C-alpha positions in Angstrom: -3.3 0.5 1.4 -1.6 -1.5 4.0 1.7 -3.2 3.9 2.5 -6.3 6.1 6.0 -7.7 6.7 6.4 -10.9 8.5 9.6 -12.0 10.3 10.8 -14.4 12.9 10.5 -17.7 11.0 13.4 -20.2 10.9 14.3 -23.8 11.8 13.5 -25.1 15.1 13.5 -28.8 16.7 10.2 -30.4 17.6 9.0 -29.1 21.0 10.7 -25.8 20.5 9.2 -22.3 20.2 9.2 -19.5 17.8 7.6 -15.9 17.8 6.5 -14.5 14.5 6.0 -10.7 14.1 3.9 -9.0 11.4 4.6 -5.2 11.1 2.0 -3.2 9.5 2.4 0.2 7.7 0.3 2.4 5.6 -3.4 3.0 6.4 -3.4 0.7 9.5 -6.1 0.7 12.0 -6.6 -0.8 15.5 -10.1 -1.8 14.3 -8.7 -4.2 11.7 -8.9 -7.9 12.3 -5.5 -9.5 12.0 -4.9 -13.2 11.1 -2.3 -15.7 10.6 -2.4 -18.4 8.0 -0.1 -21.1 6.9 0.6 -23.0 3.8 2.6 -26.3 3.5 3.8 -27.6 0.2 1.0 -29.1 -1.9 -1.6 -28.0 0.6 -4.1 -25.1 0.6 -3.7 -22.0 2.8 -4.9 -22.9 6.2 -6.3 -20.7 9.0 -4.1 -20.5 12.2 -5.3 -17.6 14.3 -7.3 -14.3 14.2 -7.4 -11.5 16.6 -10.5 -9.2 16.5 -11.5 -5.9 18.2 -14.5 -5.9 20.4 -14.1 -2.4 21.7 -11.3 0.0 22.5 -10.0 -2.1 25.3 -11.1 -5.6 24.3 -9.8 -8.0 21.6 -10.7 -11.7 21.2 -8.7 -14.4 19.7 -9.7 -17.5 17.8 -7.5 -20.5 16.8 -7.7 -23.5 14.6 -8.0 -26.7 16.5 -4.6 -27.9 15.4 -2.8 -25.0 17.2 -5.1 -24.3 20.1 -3.3 -24.3 23.3 0.0 -24.1 21.7 -0.1 -20.9 19.8 -0.9 -17.4 21.0 -1.9 -14.4 18.8 -1.5 -10.9 20.1 -1.2 -7.3 18.9 0.6 -4.1 19.9 -1.3 -1.3 18.3 1.2 1.3 19.4 3.8 -0.5 17.3 1.4 -1.6 14.6 2.5 -5.2 15.1 0.9 -8.5 15.4 2.6 -11.6 16.9 2.2 -15.3 16.8 4.0 -17.1 19.8 4.3 -20.7 18.8 5.3 -23.3 21.5 5.6 -27.1 21.5 6.1 -27.0 17.7 5.6 -30.3 15.8 6.9 -31.2 12.3 3.4 -30.8 10.8 3.7 -27.0 11.8 6.1 -26.8 9.0 4.8 -24.2 6.4 5.1 -20.7 5.1 3.3 -18.5 7.6 1.3 -15.6 6.4 0.1 -12.5 8.2 -3.3 -11.0 7.0 -5.3 -7.9 7.6 -9.0 -7.2 7.1 -10.6 -3.8 6.8 -13.9 -5.5 7.8 -15.5 -4.7 4.5 -18.4 -6.6 2.8 -16.1 -9.7 2.2 -15.4 -10.1 5.9 -17.3 -13.0 7.6 -15.6 -14.5 10.7 -11.9 -14.1 10.0 -11.1 -17.8 9.4 -11.2 -17.7 5.6 -8.5 -16.2 3.4 -11.4 -14.5 1.5 -12.1 -12.5 4.6 -8.8 -10.5 4.3 -7.7 -7.6 2.2 -4.1 -7.3 2.8 -1.3 -10.1 2.9 2.3 -10.3 3.8 4.9 -12.2 1.8 5.2 -15.0 4.3 8.0 -16.4 6.5 9.2 -19.9 6.5 8.8 -22.1 9.6 10.5 -25.5 9.6 10.2 -27.9 12.4 12.5 -30.8 12.4 11.8 -34.1 14.2 
């Protein structure tokens, strides 16, 4: 099993920045795809970003169109931590942000669907005021 714990959420003004962290413990692996999703009140969980391993030295990232150019996902395998650097935040970015991990099993497709993931954190609230 893998446990994921998010941190770094909070209240920020529009145009500001936040960095979310996701600390993984348990049976972690640098091979796992790691993603960030968010869910606003009354809305479905939405893909934000994913970082996937290509080889021992190479990872690639994908982003939703709504955050591309403003958010950056990264990982530090030595610390078993994934980050989401969020810049130029907008009120519509307000949501609970969830970290997710995939063991790349049969359910994994491309990392942009919640169904691709096996492990989830409890979420951290991000509120952007206008």
